N, C-alpha and C positions, 0 to 999 in steps of 0.2 A: 463803397463799390457801386451799389446799385442808381446812390447820387447821381454818378455820373455815365450813367448806364444810355449807352447811346441809341438804344431801339427802345423808346418808351412804348409804342403799341404791343410788345409782348405783355409788360408791366402791367397797361391797363386789361389786357384780355381776362388777368387773373386778378385783377380789384376785385375788392368786396363789391363795388359799385356795378361792377360788370356781374357779378355771380348773380345779383339780385338782378340785371335787366334780363341774364337769359334766363332765370327762372319765369320771369314775366312774360318772357316770347313763349316758352313753352307753354302755360297756363292758357294765355290768350288764341294760341291757337289751335287748342285743342277745343277752347271754344267755338272756334271759328270754324272747324271741323263738325263739331256736333249740331251748329247752325244749317251747315251746309248738307249735311244728311237727315236734317229736319228732327233731330233729337233738342234743340232748345231754340226758341226763336231768332231770326236773323237779325230783329232789332238791336235782342239783347246780344248777339255778340257784336253788333257795331257799337252799340253804346262801349263795353266792355274794351274794345279794341281802342276807342275816342280816352275813357275815362283813365284805363288801368294807370297806376304808377305806386309809387312806395317811397317810403324815410326811413332809412337807414338807421335813426335815431329812435324812430317809432318801432321798426319791427323790434332792437335791441331793448325797448322798453315791454311791448308784449312778452317778449322772450322769457325776461323775469318771471311770469305767470306761468306761461305753458311749460317751458325749459323744450322747447323742441321750435327748432328755428323757420322749418319749410310750415309749418302751422302758425308762426305769428306773422310769417311773411303773407300768408293767403288772408285774414283777419285784417291785415295793412293794408293790402289790396283790396279789399273789399270796401272798407273806408272811403276810399278814393271811388270806387265805381257806383255805390250805393243798390237797390234795390237788388240790380239785375247781379249781384254778386252772388246768389244763391246759386249760378251756372256755373259756377267760376270750380274746377277739381272736383265735377259730378264724375264717379266711378272711376276716381284715379288714388293711387297711394303715392306716400313721398319719392321715392326712388322714380317714379315716374318722370317727373319733374325734375329729381338729381341730376339720375343718370342722363336722360336726355339733353339739360342744361350743362353737363357737364362734358357729353358729346360735342357739343357747339364749340367748348373752348378747347379741347382737343384738337377739334378737326381745325380751327383757326390758327392755334397755335402751331400746327405740322404744318400750316401752308406759311406761315412766319419762316418757320426753321427751313423749310424747302426754297423758299425766297433767298435765304440767306447764303445757304449751300449752292445754290445758283451764281452769286455774286463771288462767292469764293472761287469757283470754278472759274470766272471769269480772267480772275487773278493769277489763278495758277498757269492756265492754259497762254497769259502771256509771259510769264516768269520762265515757263518750259521752252518757250518757242524760243526768247530770248537767248536761253540756252542750252539751247537744243545740242549744240557740236563745241561746248565747253567742255572741255578733259577734267574728269575728276578722279581721284582714287576711288576705288570701291573696298569696303573693309566687310572681313566676316570675322566673327568674334568681336569685333573691336581692331582687328591687324589687319592690315592694309595686304588686298587680295590682288585685284585686275582692274584696269581703268574702265570708267563708263565716262557717263557727262551727267552733269548738273540736271541737264533739262530731262534725261531719261529718268531721273532719282524722280523728279515734280511728275511726270508722265503717270509713273508708279501713283502717286498721289491722287492726279486726275482719274485713274480710274476706278480706283478705292472708293473718290466720294461719290462717281457715277453710282457706283454697287449701295451706295448709303443713299445717295437720291431714290433707287428703285425702293432700298428697304423701309423709306419713310413716307413714300408715295404708299406703299401695300399698307404699313400700318396707319395712315390717315383712316384709309379707308376701312381698315379694321373696327375703330374707335368710332369714326362716323356714322356711327347708330342710334336710331332714336327706339324708344319703349312706352308703349301708356297702355300695359296690358291688366293692371288691377291689382289686386292683393294675391299674391302666391302668382301671379301669370296667368291666370286662368281664362282673363276676360268675363268673369261672371256678372259685374255689373258694369262692363264698357266695349261695344261691340269692337272688334278688331277692324273694322273700318275706319275706326276713329285714330286710329292707331297710326293705318297708312296715310290719312289724309295730312293728320296732322305732323306727321315727318315731311310728307310732300311739301307742307308750308315751309317748313324747316329746314327743307337743302338736307335732310339725312335720309338713311337707309331704315326701314324697320328693321328693327332685330327678329328673327325668322321665328325665336323662342326666346324668351327668359322667363326667370321666377318673379319674385320680387324684387329684384337685381339682375343688372348687366351680369354674364358672366366674366369674371374677372381677368381670364385669360388675354381676354383684348387687351387690357392695360396694360397687361405684365408684358405682351409682345410690344407694344408701344411705349412702354417704359426701358425694354431690352433694346429697341432699335435707338432711343435717346442715349442710352449708354456704348452702344456700337460705335455711334458718331462720334460720340465724347471720344472713345478709345482712339480712333481715327485722329481724332486731332491731337491727345495726347500722342500718341506714335510720332507724327510730325514733328510736334513741339521739342519732343525727346529728340530728336536729329539736327534741328536745327541748334537747340542747347550743345548739344556734342558737336557740331562744325563750331561754334563760336568759342570753344574750349581755348587759352591761348597757346596751348602748343599744336591746335589746327586751324584754328583762323581762318577758314574757307568763306563764311558767313555770319553776318552777323546782325541782331535788331539795330533798326536806325537810330541813332542816339542824339537829341536833338541839343543844339545850344542851351547851354544852363540847368542841363539836366544832371543829374545826381544818383550814381550808381551805389554808394557808400557812405555811410555819416562818417566813416574813421579812416576809409583808405580813398584820396582822393581821384584814385588812377582808374580806379574799379569802371568796366561797363557790362552790366549785368545784361543775360537775356530774361529781362523779368515778364514778357510777356509770354513766353512760351512755358515761361515756368508756374504762372497764374494758370493757363491755361491746361497744363497737366496736373497738375493739383486741384483743380476744378473737376476734373473728369473722375477724378476719385469719389467725389460725391454722388456724381450722378449716377456712377456704377453702382453705388452702394445702394442708390434712392429704387434700382430695379430690383434690386434682392428685394426690399422690402412690397413692390408689387408684386412679385412671385408667392412672397408670402400670404400678400389678399387672396390668393387665386381659392385657397379650401376656406370656403365659409360656413358655417353650420344650415343644414336644411335647405331651407328657401331663401333664409335670408337672415344674417346679423349685421353689425354695423362695426365688428372688429376693422374694416378695410376703410370705413369712411373718415376718420380722425387721420391714417396714414395719408389718404389722398388728400386731404386738405394742405397736407406739407409736399408731399415728394411731386404732385401734378406743378404746382408751380413752380417751385423750386427748380425743378430740372429743367422745365422750358425756359423759363429766365435765363437759368446758367447755361445753357446750351446755345440760346440766341446768344446772351454774351459773348461766349469762346468763341463762337464762329464769326462775329464781328471782331474782335480781338484778333482772330489769328487772321482774318484777312487782310487790317489793317498790317499787323506783321509783314506778311508775306508782299505785299503792295509796297512798301518802303524796304524790304529787307537789303543788304550792302551784301554784294557779294565781291568776292576775293580771285579772280582766276589766277591773278599771279601766283597767291597761297597754293591753289589748289596744284599750278604747275612745280612748284617748290617741293609739295609734298609728295606728289607723283616719282620726282628725283631724289626723294629721300634715301632709300634703298638703294640706290647703286644700281639699279636695272634688276633686284631681285623678282619684280612683279612680271618680266618676262618671263620668269620660271618653264611655265607650261609651253608658250610656245615652241621653246627650246627642246622640251620633253618631247612634246609630237614630232616635231622635225628630226629630232634622231631617232623614233621609233619608225616615221615612215620613211627615213632613210635606210633602213633594212637592221638597226639595231634594237634589240631585245630590250622590251621597256622596263625590265626590274635594273638593267644595266646602266640604261639613258638617264632613269630615277635618279640611280646613284651617283654617276656622275655629275649631273645637273643640281643633285641634293648637296654633294661635298664641296664644291665649288661656291654655291650661296652660302653655304655656311661658313665660308671661309670671310667671305664679304660682311656677312651678318657679325661674326664675332668681333673683326677690324672694327668695324664702325661702334660697336657697343665699348671699344676699348678707346675709343676717340680717333682712329685711324681712317682717314677716309680714301687712303691714296687707291684702296681697292675697288676696284671697279669689276661686274659680274661678266657683263661683255668680252673686259679684257682678260680674263683669268679663261673665259673659252674659247679665245681665238687659242691662248698657248697650249691649251690641252690636246696629245696627239690625239686620243680616240675620238674627241668631235672635229678634228682637223681633217679624219679620213674618212666621213660624212658630209660635213658641210663646208662648203666652201666661203673664203671671206665675206664676198657677197652676199650670200645667201643667211650668213650669221648676222649680219647687220641690218638684213631687212627684218628679222625677227624682234627687234627693236623698234618697231616703228608704230607710234601711238596711234596712227590711221586706221590700222587694223581692227583695233578695237572699235571703233568708231562707224564701221562701213555699214552696219544693220540698223542705225539708228534712225534714219531716214525710214526706212520698211516698217520700226515698230509705227511710229508714231502715223504712217499710214493706217497700221492696222486698226490703230485706236481711233483712225479718223478725229486725230488732232491735230 
């Protein structure tokens, strides 16, 4: 799947190369902050900026001895810098670098995810407007209920997507926080001003307080947000999958010439993209659980979170980015069948208009319980007949023959209750309220 990944930018953010590059940026920025505040020579900071580099192979070689990746990295940097390397990592602890660099990766990942959701919104908005007035049966408990429009269904998704955009922007701000506070977070060997200046250089907000790590509730919030976005995609994918069922077939994933849905059954056209999105959402949600488990660390620091985060952050960011891209493509090319939507609306012989009849009888003076009984009895006659293959019975026709109904509703009044336009009269207002 990843070798066909459509957005390599996210993969690059979480590459080993970029992880070390972010470490380098934090170390160099801290040196520049030290120089600006007169803690080290400005000439040294300039040389460090010019010469700082690393080799992944050399880091791996050094780590065989140090058994500590950050120490191996700093030693490797020093080999490139020369004598001025003595000013690197002054008063800092490993997590000052690791957590701050990770904040850069999470921030950049959030930016890409936000960009992806905005692109999806453009597609959803186009399809919602396209089918703003396309009648479709609404279903509750999987059973036909009343008429809405396919555009209204997509408008609901847009509103949910907008909430996810706000959540993701808030989560971005929560994790775009740096720390340079030294061992156990007391600034005992580094001035707090260094942290402020370093974060300014890196475009991060200084953490108001940290111990030897940043508090992992920040990261749990980020991961919970990713899980929420994934769950929305899962929800929408599940709807497309249901609409593509042979018995419904109101919408369908685009099926390219030569594409195959089954190795055994040549007729199959499966909703594979929607299924893939739904499946991957389970991984993103499970990774959120791991992030919550990371919140409770021992005292001022342990590293139980570290190994977990090396998996869940890149995996979840890359997976969600992939899911957004695939679902955007799915919706962009989605085949919609208004004729089948109309056929499904007519499937029950008018039963879906039962509430309008109930209300009309009640408004005409009949007790609600009596009206409900009459409407239900006639509805069940139609329902039972159709289950036996008898499609001759029609709900409206039965009601027209009912003496109790005739007393309250004239033929023209009864006929007007079966008008689809009644259900669509507020669609424009909903779109206007959503400002779409």
